[in-house]
C-alpha positions as CSV (number, residue, x, y, z in Angstrom):
1,M,44.7,-125.9,-36.4
2,K,42.7,-123.5,-37.0
3,L,42.1,-120.6,-38.6
4,T,40.4,-117.4,-39.9
5,L,41.0,-115.7,-42.8
6,K,39.6,-112.4,-44.0
7,I,39.2,-111.9,-47.6
8,W,38.5,-108.9,-49.4
9,R,35.2,-109.9,-51.3
10,Q,34.1,-107.2,-54.8
11,E,32.2,-108.3,-57.1
12,S,33.4,-106.2,-60.0
13,P,35.7,-103.1,-60.2
14,S,33.0,-100.9,-59.8
15,A,31.3,-102.6,-57.0
16,K,32.0,-101.7,-53.5
17,G,34.2,-104.4,-51.2
18,R,34.3,-106.3,-48.0
19,L,36.1,-107.9,-46.2
20,V,34.7,-111.5,-44.9
21,A,36.0,-114.3,-42.9
22,Y,35.9,-117.7,-42.8
23,P,37.1,-119.7,-40.1
24,M,38.9,-122.6,-41.0
25,D,39.4,-125.9,-39.4
26,H,41.9,-129.1,-40.1
27,V,44.7,-126.6,-41.8
28,E,48.0,-128.2,-42.3
29,G,51.0,-127.0,-41.9
30,D,52.4,-128.5,-45.1
31,M,49.3,-126.3,-47.7
32,S,50.8,-123.7,-49.2
33,F,48.1,-120.6,-49.5
34,L,46.8,-121.5,-52.3
35,E,46.0,-124.5,-51.3
36,L,44.3,-123.2,-49.1
37,L,42.3,-121.1,-51.0
38,D,41.6,-124.0,-53.3
39,I,39.9,-125.7,-50.1
40,L,38.0,-122.8,-49.3
41,N,36.4,-122.4,-52.7
42,Q,35.6,-126.4,-52.7
43,S,33.4,-125.7,-49.5
44,L,32.0,-122.3,-51.0
45,I,30.8,-124.1,-53.8
46,K,29.5,-127.0,-52.2
47,K,27.1,-123.9,-49.9
48,G,26.4,-122.5,-53.5
49,E,28.4,-119.3,-53.0
50,A,31.0,-117.1,-55.3
51,P,34.2,-119.0,-54.9
52,V,37.3,-116.2,-54.2
53,A,38.6,-114.6,-57.1
54,F,42.8,-115.3,-57.1
55,D,45.5,-115.1,-59.9
56,H,48.3,-118.0,-60.4
57,D,49.7,-120.0,-62.3
58,C,52.7,-122.2,-62.2
59,R,52.6,-122.4,-58.5
60,E,55.7,-122.9,-58.4
61,G,57.6,-119.4,-57.8
62,I,58.6,-118.7,-61.3
63,C,55.8,-117.5,-63.2
64,G,54.4,-113.8,-61.0
65,S,51.2,-114.2,-61.4
66,C,49.9,-114.9,-58.0
67,G,50.4,-112.5,-55.1
68,F,48.0,-110.1,-52.6
69,M,48.5,-108.7,-49.6
70,I,48.6,-111.2,-46.5
71,S,48.0,-109.2,-43.4
72,G,49.7,-106.0,-44.9
73,I,52.8,-107.5,-47.0
74,A,52.7,-108.1,-50.0
75,H,53.3,-112.2,-50.7
76,G,53.4,-112.7,-46.8
77,P,55.6,-112.8,-43.9
78,Q,58.0,-115.1,-45.1
79,K,61.1,-113.4,-47.1
80,L,62.2,-114.0,-50.8
81,T,59.2,-116.1,-51.3
82,T,55.9,-115.8,-53.6
83,T,52.2,-116.2,-52.4
84,C,51.6,-119.7,-53.8
85,Q,55.0,-121.4,-51.9
86,L,53.7,-119.7,-48.7
87,F,53.0,-122.7,-46.6
88,M,51.0,-122.5,-43.1
89,R,53.4,-123.5,-41.0
90,Q,54.5,-119.8,-40.8
91,F,51.1,-119.1,-39.1
92,K,49.6,-120.2,-35.7
93,D,47.0,-121.8,-34.6
94,G,44.4,-119.3,-34.0
95,D,45.8,-116.9,-36.2
96,T,43.6,-114.2,-38.0
97,I,44.7,-114.0,-41.6
98,V,43.6,-110.7,-43.5
99,A,43.9,-111.1,-47.7
100,E,43.4,-108.2,-49.6
101,P,44.0,-107.8,-53.3
102,F,47.7,-105.1,-54.7
103,R,46.6,-101.3,-53.4
104,S,47.6,-99.4,-56.4
105,K,46.3,-96.4,-58.8
106,A,48.0,-98.7,-61.6
107,F,47.2,-102.0,-60.3
108,P,42.9,-101.3,-60.4
109,V,40.6,-104.5,-58.8
110,I,39.2,-106.6,-61.5
111,K,36.9,-109.1,-58.8
112,D,38.4,-110.2,-54.9
113,L,42.2,-110.1,-54.8
114,V,42.5,-110.2,-58.9
115,V,44.1,-107.2,-60.0
116,D,44.6,-106.0,-63.7
117,R,48.3,-105.9,-63.7
118,S,48.4,-105.3,-67.6
119,A,50.7,-101.6,-66.9
120,L,53.2,-103.9,-65.9
121,D,53.0,-105.2,-70.2
122,K,52.3,-102.0,-71.4
123,I,56.2,-100.7,-69.4
124,V,58.5,-103.8,-71.2
125,Q,56.6,-103.1,-74.4
126,A,57.7,-99.3,-74.3
127,G,61.4,-100.5,-74.3
128,G,62.5,-103.9,-72.9
129,F,64.0,-105.6,-75.9
130,I,67.2,-105.5,-78.5
131,S,67.2,-104.6,-81.8
132,A,70.9,-106.4,-82.1
133,R,70.7,-109.8,-84.1
134,T,72.1,-112.4,-81.8
135,G,71.3,-115.4,-84.1
136,S,71.2,-118.8,-82.6
137,G,72.0,-120.0,-78.7
138,P,76.0,-121.2,-79.9
139,D,76.4,-117.3,-81.9
140,A,75.1,-115.7,-78.3
141,N,77.6,-117.6,-76.6
142,A,80.4,-116.5,-78.9
143,I,80.3,-113.1,-77.3
144,L,82.7,-112.9,-74.2
145,I,80.9,-111.1,-71.5
146,P,82.8,-110.6,-68.1
147,K,81.1,-113.3,-65.5
148,E,80.2,-109.9,-62.9
149,K,77.9,-108.6,-65.9
150,A,76.4,-111.7,-66.4
151,D,75.9,-112.5,-63.0
152,K,74.4,-109.1,-62.8
153,S,72.4,-109.2,-65.3
154,M,70.9,-112.3,-64.0
155,D,70.2,-111.4,-60.9
156,A,67.8,-108.3,-62.5
157,A,66.1,-110.4,-64.9
158,A,65.4,-112.8,-62.4
159,C,62.2,-110.3,-61.6
160,I,58.8,-112.1,-62.7
161,G,56.7,-108.9,-62.7
162,C,54.4,-110.0,-60.0
163,G,54.1,-106.5,-58.9
164,A,54.3,-106.7,-54.9
165,C,57.8,-104.2,-55.6
166,I,54.7,-102.3,-56.5
167,A,52.3,-103.3,-53.4
168,A,54.5,-102.3,-51.0
169,C,55.6,-99.4,-52.2
170,P,53.7,-96.0,-50.6
171,N,54.0,-93.8,-53.6
172,G,52.8,-96.8,-56.0
173,S,56.3,-96.5,-57.9
174,A,57.4,-99.3,-60.5
175,M,60.7,-98.4,-59.8
176,L,61.8,-101.6,-59.1
177,F,60.8,-103.3,-61.6
178,T,61.5,-101.1,-64.2
179,S,65.0,-101.3,-63.2
180,A,65.1,-104.8,-63.0
181,K,63.5,-104.7,-66.9
182,I,66.3,-101.9,-68.1
183,S,69.7,-103.5,-66.3
184,H,69.7,-107.3,-67.2
185,L,69.5,-105.8,-70.9
186,G,71.9,-103.1,-70.6
187,L,74.7,-105.2,-68.6
188,L,74.8,-107.0,-71.4
189,P,76.9,-106.0,-74.9
190,Q,73.5,-106.7,-77.4
191,G,71.1,-104.3,-75.1
192,Q,73.9,-101.2,-76.0
193,T,72.1,-99.9,-79.4
194,E,69.1,-98.8,-76.8
195,R,70.8,-98.8,-73.8
196,H,69.7,-95.2,-73.0
197,Q,67.1,-94.7,-75.0
198,R,65.2,-97.3,-73.0
199,A,66.1,-95.6,-69.8
200,L,63.7,-92.9,-71.5
201,R,61.4,-94.6,-72.9
202,M,59.6,-96.9,-70.0
203,V,60.3,-94.4,-67.3
204,S,58.5,-91.9,-69.8
205,K,55.7,-94.7,-70.0
206,M,56.1,-95.7,-66.2
207,E,54.5,-92.3,-65.2
208,E,52.0,-92.2,-68.2
209,L,50.2,-95.4,-66.3
210,G,50.0,-93.3,-62.8
211,F,52.7,-95.0,-60.6
212,G,54.1,-93.1,-58.6
213,A,58.1,-91.5,-57.9
214,C,60.7,-93.2,-56.3
215,S,61.7,-91.8,-52.7
216,N,64.0,-94.8,-51.6
217,H,62.1,-96.4,-48.6
218,G,63.5,-99.7,-49.7
219,E,59.9,-101.3,-49.4
220,C,60.2,-102.7,-53.0
221,E,63.3,-104.8,-51.9
222,A,61.8,-105.7,-48.8
223,V,58.8,-107.5,-50.5
224,C,60.6,-108.9,-53.7
225,P,60.1,-112.6,-53.8
226,K,63.1,-112.6,-56.4
227,G,65.3,-110.0,-53.9
228,I,66.4,-107.7,-56.9
229,T,68.1,-105.3,-54.9
230,L,67.7,-100.8,-55.3
231,E,71.1,-101.3,-56.9
232,F,69.1,-101.7,-60.1
233,I,67.2,-98.3,-59.3
234,A,70.9,-96.4,-59.0
235,R,71.5,-97.9,-62.4
236,L,68.7,-97.2,-64.2
237,N,69.0,-93.1,-62.7
238,R,72.5,-93.1,-64.3
239,D,71.0,-94.0,-67.3
240,F,67.9,-92.1,-67.3
241,L,70.7,-88.8,-66.1
242,V,72.5,-89.6,-69.3
243,A,70.1,-90.4,-71.7
244,S,68.3,-87.1,-70.4
245,V,71.2,-84.3,-71.0
246,V,72.1,-86.1,-74.5
247,A,68.4,-85.7,-75.3
248,T,68.7,-82.2,-73.9
249,K,71.8,-81.2,-75.7
250,E,70.1,-82.8,-79.4
251,A,67.1,-80.7,-78.7
252,V,69.5,-77.2,-78.1
253,K,71.4,-78.3,-81.9
254,K,68.1,-78.3,-83.7
255,V,66.7,-75.0,-82.8
């Protein structure tokens, strides 16, 4: 089939960007979107033109490296799918597809479809860890954990940190990402020591980095390739409330 790709081209963070149209012939339905970009880049290099810059790594929907807006939707039209696992059979012959970088104050554009997502790493560094000594695998397995909590923790841990939730949110909020990172530790006994302080530290860092506030639009849940739900944001809000009340009481005692 034949398609037209309109891709955001931007040489550097300070350069002015623009959409450039590229007609694509002989597109096969079994190609992934990234494979289509590979073919486009090969043709651009042969012509002596600069290839399109885009992030990728495993190409198996695991690492979270890939991701950009495809016709206005983070990762594209197919639900629970990363860009690297989006196949061209999802589109029709003659379609025009617009590819743009994730837009967020905290995600500055580096080049073309590549954005700086290091702000997500900084949120995790602020509190996404535990101090409990868990020993080796067999030692950790000796701690009895209710299946419901273990399953919920695993659901939260499925977050790959791709940033689609932030790009889709009209406020540019990182609450879904942050709540997943907080919940997968806070649901387990090993993560209880820092549970409430973790919420304070990570939310504080999130706000410091320029992410917006959550207003429960639900766009984040709709585009998450791993199905992270708003339930985790509710859990984060509860932990944050408890931590704030405790911190206020301690501050009053010191006065």
